[in-house]
C-alpha positions in Angstrom: -16.2 -18.2 -3.3 -13.8 -17.5 -0.9 -14.0 -14.8 1.5 -10.5 -12.1 2.4 -9.8 -11.9 6.2 -10.7 -8.1 7.7 -9.5 -8.0 10.8 -11.1 -4.7 12.7 -8.8 -3.3 14.6 -10.0 0.5 15.0 -12.8 2.6 16.3 -15.4 3.9 13.9 -14.3 7.2 15.3 -11.0 6.6 13.5 -13.0 7.1 10.5 -13.6 10.7 11.9 -11.5 13.4 9.7 -9.6 10.3 7.3 -11.7 10.0 3.9 -15.9 10.8 3.1 -16.6 8.8 0.7 -19.0 9.9 -1.8 -22.1 8.4 -2.6 -21.8 8.1 -6.7 -21.5 5.3 -8.1 -17.5 3.0 -8.3 -14.5 4.2 -10.7 -12.2 1.9 -12.3 -8.8 1.0 -11.9 -6.4 -1.1 -14.3 -3.8 -3.7 -13.2 -0.5 -3.4 -15.2 1.1 -6.5 -14.8 1.3 -9.6 -13.8 -0.9 -12.8 -13.9 -4.1 -9.8 -13.9 -2.6 -7.4 -16.4 -5.7 -5.5 -17.6 -8.1 -6.6 -15.2 -9.8 -3.6 -14.0 -10.9 -3.0 -10.7 -13.7 -1.4 -8.8 -13.3 1.2 -6.3 -15.3 3.8 -4.3 -15.2 7.5 -5.4 -13.6 8.9 -2.2 -12.8 13.0 -1.4 -9.0 13.1 -0.8 -8.3 9.6 -2.1 -5.2 9.5 -4.9 -4.7 6.6 -6.3 -1.6 5.6 -7.6 -1.8 6.4 -11.4 -1.4 4.1 -13.8 1.9 5.7 -14.9 3.3 6.2 -11.8 2.5 2.3 -10.8 4.5 1.5 -13.9 7.2 3.5 -13.2 7.5 2.0 -9.8 7.0 -1.8 -11.1 9.5 -1.2 -13.9 12.1 0.3 -10.6 12.1 -2.7 -8.6 12.5 -5.0 -12.0 10.2 -8.4 -12.9 12.0 -10.6 -9.5 10.6 -8.2 -7.0 7.4 -9.8 -6.7 8.3 -13.0 -6.7 7.8 -14.7 -3.3 7.7 -11.5 -2.1 5.6 -10.7 1.2 3.9 -7.1 0.7 2.6 -4.9 3.1 -0.1 -2.2 2.0 -0.3 1.0 4.4 -2.7 3.6 3.7 -3.9 1.3 1.4 -6.6 3.3 -0.1 -8.0 1.3 -3.2 -5.3 -1.7 -2.7 -3.9 -0.8 -5.6 0.2 -1.1 -4.8 -0.6 -4.4 -3.3 -3.5 -5.9 -5.6 -0.2 -5.6 -8.3 2.3 -7.0 -6.2 0.1 -10.1 -5.9 -0.6 -10.3 -9.9 3.4 -9.9 -10.3 3.2 -13.2 -8.4 4.1 -12.2 -4.3 3.4 -14.8 -2.1 1.7 -12.6 0.8 0.0 -9.4 1.2 -1.0 -7.5 4.0 -3.3 -4.5 3.9 -3.9 -1.4 5.9 -6.8 0.8 5.4 -9.1 3.0 7.9 -12.1 3.8 6.2 -14.5 0.9 6.6 -15.9 1.4 2.4 -12.1 1.1 0.8 -11.8 -1.9 2.9 -15.0 -3.4 1.6 -13.9 -3.0 -1.8 -10.2 -4.0 -1.3 -11.9 -7.2 0.1 -14.3 -7.8 -2.5 -11.6 -7.3 -5.5 -9.4 -9.7 -3.7 -12.3 -12.4 -4.1 -12.8 -11.3 -7.6 -9.5 -12.1 -8.3 -9.6 -15.4 -6.2 -6.3 -13.8 -4.4 -8.6 -14.0 -1.0 -6.2 -16.5 -0.1 -2.9 -14.8 -0.1 -4.2 -11.5 1.9 -5.1 -10.1 4.7 -6.9 -6.4 4.9 -7.3 -4.5 8.2 -9.3 -2.0 8.8 -6.9 0.2 11.3 -5.0 3.2 11.4 -1.6 2.8 10.4 -0.1 3.8 13.9 -2.2 1.7 15.5 -1.5 -1.9 13.8 2.2 -0.8 13.0 3.5 -2.6 16.3 1.4 -5.3 16.4 2.0 -6.7 12.7 4.8 -9.5 12.8 7.4 -8.2 10.0 9.5 -10.1 7.9 8.0 -8.1 4.8 9.9 -8.3 1.4 7.9 -5.1 -0.1 7.0 -2.3 1.6 4.3 0.7 0.0 3.2 3.9 2.0 1.4 6.4 0.8 -0.3 8.3 3.5 -2.5 11.4 3.2 -0.3 14.6 2.3 -1.8 16.3 5.4 -0.5 13.9 8.0 2.7 14.6 9.3 3.9 10.7 10.3 7.4 10.4 8.1 9.2 10.3 11.3 7.2 7.7 13.3 6.1 5.8 10.4 9.5 5.3 8.6 11.1 4.6 11.9 9.1 1.7 13.0 9.7 0.5 9.1 13.3 0.8 9.6 13.7 -1.2 12.4 15.4 -4.0 12.2 13.8 -7.4 11.1 10.4 -5.1 10.3 11.9 -5.5 6.6 14.1 -8.5 5.6 17.5 -8.1 4.4 17.4 -7.3 1.0 14.0 -6.1 1.2 12.6 -2.4 -0.2 10.0 -0.1 1.0 8.6 2.4 -1.5 7.1 6.0 -0.5 5.1 7.7 -2.0 5.1 11.4 -1.1 4.2 15.2 -1.9 7.4 16.5 -3.8 8.8 19.2 -1.4 7.8 17.0 2.3 11.9 16.7 3.8 12.3 12.8 3.7 15.6 11.8 5.3 18.2 9.6 3.6 18.4 7.1 6.1 15.3 5.1 8.5 17.3 2.6 10.7 18.3 -0.3 9.0 16.8 1.9 5.6 18.7 3.4 3.1 17.0 5.3 0.6 18.4 4.1 -3.1 16.4 6.8 -5.3 14.1 9.2 -5.7 12.4 10.7 -8.0 9.5 13.1 -8.9 6.1 13.0 -11.2 3.8 16.1 -11.3 3.8 17.5 -7.5 4.1 13.2 -6.4 7.3 12.2 -5.2 8.5 8.6 -5.2 11.7 7.3 -3.0 13.0 3.7 -2.7 14.3 2.3 0.4 16.7 -0.5 0.3 17.9 -3.0 3.4 
């Protein structure tokens, strides 16, 4: 079985205060579309982990449309379970990079990719997002970002993602955040196209 590549780009100190993972058994999440539709993914239980719900994931991919993932180069920031990037690969994305600092979550993303024979179309970075963004080549067609609600990272994060060339022309950035957070209509070359609320979660879609 192939093994997805995991790049260790953060020290153990980066885990401090991030997400404490409990010792209880794994939960499962269901893929909502594509080749692996209906497949259940294992994910560790983690304090403070907020996997994007099936309802919201379905809404996001409905907004993006059927063609958005086909052949796309995808980036999943603050990946957590990796469900957004894996959903994109299931829907025929050509490649997905995942960035997650928690080692146990990284290992589970890797295992899920291996189990679905998606290891050869992905790379997993164990790192803080702010430490790895400047090292990524860019040229993404689709970016997902779901920072922990407690982090105040919007200007730095979206400023980098909005730099010319990081997202391809015609590309899309989907951000998930706590409703009521002050987010800008524009970040560099990105312009907000849509904003929707789902309970205490809000989704904003930016396009180049």
